[in-house]
C-alpha positions as CSV (number, residue, x, y, z in Angstrom):
1,X,-0.9,3.5,2.0
2,X,-0.8,1.2,-1.1
3,X,0.8,-2.2,-1.7
4,X,4.5,-1.3,-1.3
5,X,3.9,0.5,2.0
6,X,1.7,-2.3,3.3
7,X,4.4,-4.8,2.6
8,X,7.1,-2.6,4.0
9,X,5.3,-2.2,7.3
10,X,5.3,-6.0,7.9
11,X,8.5,-6.8,6.1
12,X,9.7,-9.3,8.7
13,X,6.7,-11.6,8.5
14,X,5.8,-13.5,5.3
15,X,2.2,-14.4,6.4
16,X,1.4,-10.8,7.3
17,X,2.9,-9.8,3.9
18,X,0.6,-12.1,2.1
19,X,-2.3,-10.7,4.1
20,X,-1.1,-7.2,3.2
21,X,-1.2,-8.2,-0.5
22,X,-4.6,-9.8,-0.2
23,X,-6.3,-7.2,2.0
24,X,-7.9,-5.2,-0.8
25,X,-9.3,-8.3,-2.4
26,X,-10.9,-10.2,0.5
27,X,-14.5,-9.1,1.4
28,X,-16.6,-10.6,4.2
29,X,-16.1,-12.9,7.2
30,X,-16.7,-16.0,5.2
31,X,-14.0,-15.2,2.7
32,X,-11.6,-14.2,5.5
33,X,-12.1,-17.7,7.1
34,X,-10.7,-19.4,4.0
35,X,-7.1,-18.2,4.9
36,X,-4.6,-19.5,7.4
37,X,-4.5,-17.6,10.8
38,X,-1.3,-15.6,9.9
39,X,-2.7,-14.5,6.6
40,X,-6.0,-13.6,8.2
41,X,-4.1,-11.4,10.7
42,X,-2.3,-9.8,7.8
43,X,-5.6,-9.0,6.1
44,X,-7.0,-7.5,9.3
45,X,-3.8,-5.5,9.8
46,X,-4.1,-4.2,6.2
47,X,-7.5,-2.8,7.1
48,X,-6.1,-1.4,10.4
49,X,-3.3,0.4,8.4
50,X,-5.9,1.9,6.0
51,X,-8.0,3.2,8.9
52,X,-5.0,4.6,10.7
53,X,-3.7,6.4,7.6
54,X,-7.1,7.8,6.7
55,X,-7.7,9.1,10.2
56,X,-4.3,10.7,10.6
57,X,-4.7,14.5,10.9
58,X,-1.8,15.2,8.5
59,X,-3.3,13.0,5.8
60,X,-6.7,14.6,6.3
61,X,-5.2,18.0,5.9
62,X,-3.2,16.9,2.8
63,X,-6.4,15.7,1.2
64,X,-8.0,19.1,1.7
65,X,-5.1,20.8,-0.1
66,X,-5.8,19.1,-3.4
67,X,-7.5,21.4,-5.9
68,X,-10.9,20.6,-7.3
69,X,-11.8,18.3,-9.1
70,X,-8.9,16.2,-7.7
71,X,-9.9,16.6,-4.1
72,X,-12.7,13.9,-4.4
73,X,-10.0,11.4,-5.4
74,X,-7.2,12.8,-3.1
75,X,-7.3,9.7,-0.9
76,X,-6.5,7.4,-3.8
77,X,-3.9,9.8,-5.1
78,X,-2.2,10.1,-1.7
79,X,-2.1,6.3,-1.2
80,X,-0.3,5.7,-4.4
81,X,1.8,8.9,-4.0
82,X,3.0,7.5,-0.7
83,X,4.2,4.3,-2.4
84,X,6.0,6.5,-5.0
85,X,7.7,8.5,-2.3
86,X,8.7,5.4,-0.3
87,X,10.2,3.8,-3.4
88,X,12.1,6.9,-4.3
89,X,13.4,7.2,-0.7
90,X,13.7,3.5,-0.1
91,X,17.4,3.4,1.1
92,X,16.4,5.9,3.9
93,X,13.7,3.6,5.2
94,X,15.0,0.0,4.6
95,X,18.4,-1.7,4.5
96,X,17.2,-4.3,2.1
97,X,17.6,-3.0,-1.5
98,X,14.3,-2.4,-3.2
99,X,15.1,-4.8,-6.1
100,X,15.8,-7.6,-3.6
101,X,12.6,-6.7,-1.7
102,X,10.6,-6.9,-4.9
103,X,12.0,-10.3,-5.7
104,X,11.3,-11.5,-2.2
105,X,7.7,-10.5,-2.4
106,X,7.3,-12.4,-5.7
107,X,9.0,-15.5,-4.1
108,X,6.6,-15.3,-1.1
109,X,3.6,-15.3,-3.4
110,X,5.0,-18.0,-5.7
111,X,5.6,-20.4,-2.9
112,X,2.3,-19.7,-1.1
113,X,0.5,-23.0,-1.0
114,X,-2.7,-21.6,0.5
115,X,-5.6,-19.8,-1.1
116,X,-5.1,-16.5,-2.9
117,X,-7.7,-14.1,-4.3
118,X,-7.7,-14.2,-8.1
119,X,-7.6,-10.4,-8.3
120,X,-4.4,-10.5,-6.2
121,X,-2.8,-13.0,-8.5
122,X,-3.8,-10.9,-11.6
123,X,-2.2,-7.9,-9.9
124,X,1.0,-9.7,-9.1
125,X,1.2,-11.1,-12.7
126,X,1.0,-7.4,-13.9
127,X,3.6,-6.4,-11.2
128,X,5.9,-9.2,-12.4
129,X,5.7,-7.9,-16.0
130,X,6.4,-4.3,-14.9
131,X,8.7,-4.9,-11.9
132,X,6.1,-2.7,-10.4
133,X,7.3,-2.2,-6.8
134,X,10.7,-1.1,-7.9
135,X,9.2,0.9,-10.8
136,X,7.1,2.9,-8.3
137,X,10.1,5.1,-7.9
138,X,9.8,6.2,-11.5
139,X,7.4,9.2,-11.7
140,X,6.0,8.3,-15.1
141,X,5.2,4.8,-13.8
142,X,3.5,6.4,-10.7
143,X,1.4,8.5,-13.0
144,X,0.5,5.6,-15.2
145,X,-0.6,3.6,-12.2
146,X,-3.0,6.4,-11.3
147,X,-4.3,6.5,-14.9
148,X,-4.9,2.7,-14.7
149,X,-6.8,3.1,-11.4
150,X,-8.9,5.9,-13.0
151,X,-9.8,3.7,-15.9
152,X,-11.1,1.0,-13.6
153,X,-13.4,3.4,-11.8
154,X,-17.0,3.5,-13.0
155,X,-17.3,7.2,-12.8
156,X,-15.4,9.7,-15.0
157,X,-12.4,11.1,-12.9
158,X,-9.3,13.1,-13.2
159,X,-6.8,10.5,-12.1
160,X,-5.2,10.4,-15.6
161,X,-4.4,14.1,-15.3
162,X,-2.6,14.1,-11.9
163,X,0.6,14.9,-13.7
164,X,-0.7,18.5,-14.2
165,X,-0.8,19.1,-10.5
166,X,1.9,16.8,-9.3
167,X,4.7,19.5,-9.4
168,X,2.6,21.5,-6.9
169,X,1.6,18.6,-4.7
170,X,4.8,16.6,-4.6
171,X,6.5,18.5,-1.8
172,X,3.4,18.3,0.4
173,X,3.0,14.6,-0.2
174,X,6.7,14.0,0.6
175,X,6.4,16.0,3.8
176,X,3.3,14.3,5.0
177,X,4.7,10.9,4.2
178,X,7.8,11.6,6.3
179,X,5.6,12.7,9.2
180,X,3.0,9.9,9.0
181,X,5.0,6.8,8.2
182,X,6.8,6.6,11.6
183,X,3.4,7.0,13.3
184,X,1.9,4.2,11.2
185,X,4.9,1.9,11.8
186,X,4.5,2.5,15.6
187,X,0.8,1.8,15.4
188,X,1.5,-1.4,13.4
189,X,4.1,-2.6,15.9
190,X,1.8,-1.8,18.8
191,X,-1.0,-3.8,17.1
192,X,1.2,-6.7,16.6
193,X,2.6,-6.6,20.2
194,X,-1.0,-6.5,21.6
195,X,-2.0,-9.5,19.4
196,X,1.0,-11.5,20.5
197,X,0.3,-10.7,24.1
198,X,-3.3,-12.0,23.7
199,X,-2.3,-15.1,21.9
200,X,0.9,-15.7,23.9
201,X,3.0,-16.1,20.7
């Protein structure tokens, strides 16, 4: 799952949403301790979601269906593809319009008075310029996002050419997303319920 899916999965809790945004940019226990408890839980939950998604049998099988040389990067492709599918199918998953959700995410970040990773702030400035979360529904924007990720990787990679295989992989990604997303939402809700039972909140 990528940014949009992480935010969607905790859409009722602003602190967890901030943690969902920051999760890819916070490394190490010392860095984690700099954040308020709710945001720390969101960062931990972000990592839990990543582990659950990567371990899901349907996702593992999907990764193996990507042709070489894309298979090595299939986890990255699938994560961003799932955001694309979620954005395209948003009304089926969420009552809040995607444009409104996009604006709410920006407001949550803008009114955050706690620490924030500089890389997360740079990402959100880029997202503001592009209206990125809503734009994920657009296939060219989805492919441009993959190209941008590919440019940031140190090793030469085929992420900029995913458009060549996307017509063949689109249906499989949509099918796996529809199967996996309810399982991940259940796992997230269970994680949160167990945490609230432990803390008594």
